[in-house]
C-alpha positions in Angstrom: -10.7 6.1 -25.8 -8.1 8.9 -25.8 -4.5 8.1 -24.7 -2.6 10.4 -22.4 0.4 12.1 -23.6 3.6 12.3 -21.7 2.8 15.8 -20.9 -0.2 14.8 -19.1 1.3 12.3 -16.7 4.3 12.5 -14.6 5.1 8.9 -15.0 4.8 6.6 -18.1 4.7 2.9 -17.4 6.6 1.1 -20.0 4.8 -2.1 -19.5 1.1 -1.5 -19.0 0.7 -5.3 -18.6 2.6 -5.1 -15.3 0.0 -2.6 -13.9 -2.6 -5.0 -15.0 -0.8 -7.9 -13.4 -0.5 -6.0 -10.2 -4.1 -5.1 -10.0 -5.3 -8.6 -10.9 -3.0 -10.4 -8.4 -4.3 -8.3 -5.6 -5.9 -10.2 -2.6 -6.9 -9.7 1.0 -5.4 -11.6 3.6 -7.4 -12.4 6.6 -4.9 -14.4 8.6 -1.5 -13.4 9.8 1.7 -15.2 10.6 3.2 -14.9 14.0 6.4 -13.6 12.4 7.9 -10.2 12.7 8.2 -8.1 9.5 11.4 -6.3 9.0 11.4 -2.6 9.5 12.9 -1.9 6.0 9.9 -3.9 4.4 7.5 -1.8 6.5 9.2 1.5 5.5 9.1 0.4 1.8 5.3 -0.4 2.0 4.5 2.9 3.7 6.6 4.9 1.2 4.6 3.2 -1.7 1.2 3.5 0.1 1.8 7.1 0.7 1.4 7.7 -3.1 -1.9 5.7 -3.3 -4.9 7.7 -4.4 -7.8 8.4 -2.3 -11.4 9.3 -3.2 -11.5 13.0 -4.2 -8.0 13.3 -3.2 -9.1 13.7 0.5 -6.2 11.5 1.8 -8.2 10.6 5.0 -5.8 7.9 6.4 -3.8 7.6 9.4 -1.0 5.1 9.9 0.1 3.8 13.2 2.8 1.2 13.4 3.2 -0.6 16.7 5.3 -3.3 18.2 6.1 -5.1 21.4 4.1 -4.6 24.4 1.8 -1.9 22.7 1.0 -4.3 19.8 0.2 -7.1 22.1 -2.2 -5.0 24.2 -3.8 -4.0 20.8 -4.2 -7.6 19.5 -5.6 -8.7 22.9 -8.2 -5.9 22.8 -9.3 -6.6 19.3 
């Protein structure tokens, strides 16, 4: 396997094991707590998620953040 040089990537991860750990510790949650998420946490998550790759770089996602009555209505409909 050929290794990438620093000129081929914009960011070099000093600890490749941390990338492996992030991937291996991933899980999907199917239950949610009835607890609000702080706005700063949502903003941080969205900022990181915006950098996530998509198949063939099509970036097909749309993100909607709702709260209050709008969220309650959506939860009831689903």
